[in-house]
N, C-alpha and C positions, 0 to 999 in steps of 0.2 A: 832676438827671435829665438824661440824655443821649439825644437822639433824632436819628436820621439821617433825612434826607429825600431821596428819590431820584425825580426826574422830569426830563424833558428840556426843559420849556418853561414851566411855570406861574409866571410872574412874580407874579401876584396871590397865589398861595399863599405865596411867599417874603415878600411884603410883610406879609401877615397874621401869619405866624409871627415875623417880626422884631419886630412890634408886641407879640406875646405875650411875647417875651423881655424887652422893655423894661418890661413891667408885672409880670413874674414872674421874678425872678432865680434861681429854683430850676430853670429849664429852660434847656438848651443845645441848639440845633439845629445840625446839620452837614449841609450840602447837597452832593449829588453828582449828576452826570450818570449815565447808565446805563453805568457803567464797572465791571463786576464785580470786576476785579482791585483797583482802588482801594478799593472798598467793603468787600470781604472783608479786605483788609489792615488797614483802619481798625478793623473789628470785632474782628479778632484781637489788636490792640494796645491797644484801649480798651474800658472798660466801656460797653456800650450797652444802654439800657433799652427803647427802642422804635424802630420804623421806620415811616415813612410812605412807601409805595411805589406809584408809578404802575403800573397793570396793563399797559398797552400802551406799550412804548418801542421804539425802533429796534433796539437791540442785544441786549436781553434782556427777557423778560416779568417783571413784578413777582412773579408766582406762582413762577416758577423761581428768581428771586433770593431770595425768601423762604425756600425750602427750603435754599439754600446758606448763608444767614445763620444759620438755625436750627441747622445743624450746628456752627457756631462758638459761637453764643449761644443755647442751647436755652431760656432763660427769657425771651427778648425777646418783646415784644408788638407786633403789626403792625396797621397801618391801611392798607387798600388804597384807592387812588383810581382811579376809572373813569368813562368817559363812556358806558359800555354798561349793559345791564341785568343785570350780574353779581350773583348772590346768594351768600350763604354756603353754601347747599345745593349750588351748582355747584363749590365749591372742594373739593379733596381732603380727605378726612376727617382725615388725619394733620396737616394744617395748622390745622384749625379751633380746637383748644384755644389756639392762640397768637394768634388774630385778635380784635382789638377790634371790628372792623366793616368795612363797605364804605361809603365816602363817594362820592357821585355829583357829577360836574361838571355845570354850573358850581357851584363851592363858594361858600358864604357864610361870613361870620365866625361866625355862630351855629352852623352845622354843625361847623366846625372846633373851636370852643370846647367843644362837647359832647365831642368825641373827645379833646381835650387834657385835659379833666377826667377822662376814663376812664384815660388814661395815668397821670395823677397818682394816681388811686385805686389803680391796680395797684402803684405804687411806694411807696405810703404805708407808713411804718414804725409799728410799735407803740411807744408811749412807755411806759417802765417806770420806776417809782420804787421803790427798794429801801431807802432811808434813811427812818427814822421811820415805818415801815410798808411794806406792799407793795401797790402799786396799778398798774393797767395801763390805758392809754387808746388808743383809736383815733379819729382825726378829732376829737380834743379831748373825747371822751366816755368816761367810765369804763366798763370792761368788767365785766359781772356774771358771776361763776363760779357754776355750779350747786351746787358743793360746796367746802368749805374745803380738802379734800385734793387736789382737782384743781388748785386755785389754788396750793397748796403744792408740788405736783409740778412745776408750771410754773416756780415760783421756783427750785426745785432744778436744773432743766434750764438755766435762764438762768445761774445761778452757775457751772455747769460749762462754759460758753462753747463749746458745740458738740461737746463730747466725748460719745461714745456712752455711754448709761446703760442698764445691764441691769436687768431686773426685780429681780434679787437685790439690786443696789446701791440701787435706789430703796426697796425694802422695808426694808433695813437702816436707811436714813435716816429714812423716814417712818412705818414701823410696827414699830419695834424690839421692842416688847413683845407683839406679836400672834403667835398660832399661825401657822405657815407657810402652811397651807392657807387659813386665814381671811385672812391678809395678801395672798395671791395674788388672792383675790376682790376685796378692797378696792382693790388695785393696778389690776386690770382695769377696775373701775368708774371709778376716777379717770382712767384713760387715755381711756375712752369719753367721759366728761364733758368732759375737756379738748379732745378732738378736736371735739366738738360745739360747744363755746364758740368755738374758733378758726374753725371753718367759719362760724359765725354772724356773726362780725365780718370775714369775708373776709381772714383773715391766716394763710396757710399757713406759719407760722414754726417748726413742729415736724415733724421727720421721724418718722413712726410706722412703725417696723420691727417685725419679729416678735420680741417680747420685748426690744426695743431701741429707745431713744428718743434724739433729739438735737435741739437747737435750732439754727435758722439765724440766726447772730448778725447777719448783714447785714440782716435784716428787723426788727431791734430797736434802738431808741434807749434806752439804759439809763444811769442815773446811776452805777451800779457800773462799767460799762464805761468811762465817762468818767473815773472815778477811777483805774482801772487804766492808762488812757492818759495820766494826769496832766494832764487838761484842767481849766481853772479852773472852780470850782464851790463851793457851800457844803457839800454832803455832811453836813448837820446831822442830829442825831438818831441813835438806835441803828440798826444794820444788821440788817434782817429780824428784829425783836425777837420775833416770834411763833413762830419756828421754832428748835428746840433745835439742829439740825444746823448752823445758821448760826454757832454759837460756834467751829466749826473755822476760820472765816475772819476772826474778830475781830482777831487779831494782825496779819494782813496789812492789813486795813482801817485799823486804828489807825496802823500804821507809815506807810502812804501818806498818811493825814490829816496826820500830823506833818510828813512831807516836804513836803507841799503848803503847809503853814504857813510852813515855813522858806524855801521857794522864793518 
């Protein structure tokens, strides 16, 4: 996780965040003075997950800087620092969906620890297991799907690695023997249930378009993706054994398994 920190004077803040890095190697903090050109250049050239911005700085306000950063990194999450009585309600409505909160000076380690946890939760990926069954986890806990078909639909989207899936393609794979009108009803029910499940675990990893779905692969940690990337792993057991359409991928999976053994 990469977080930029922009403030013109807070040594205490830097000391705390440096300590956070030493205790949690999943976080990288990059510090900037209020230099918009340097900040925007960095954001354009690097993946940035979060920003901690001082609201009042000599050369640019944190609120204005946030809008500029969001034009480059629309998914970034922002924490504002202030010594005033600024509230979320006083911030422009178009900024609010990207704001994790407002932290008030003087800051304590406890205050910052809470917001660091929020950054980490926003970045948390779903862990997906596709070998020897299909199971999904968030924060180490298994995800319960309200129907078997919504779960299967999710597996189908993951296997297609971000490609757009039309309703017709999903129906062909998941409901091949159903009457078309009945299959459309079942598809819409599965989509609704899948959306509800993902909202419940706070993982917006599927794009729900009009009669079109796709998965955000960057939000998912998956053993199948690891195999495709030829990362070391066991990959034991059958690949998605419960789903007939998975047979279309068996040759590829077995070929990669053999290649990994040879390597």
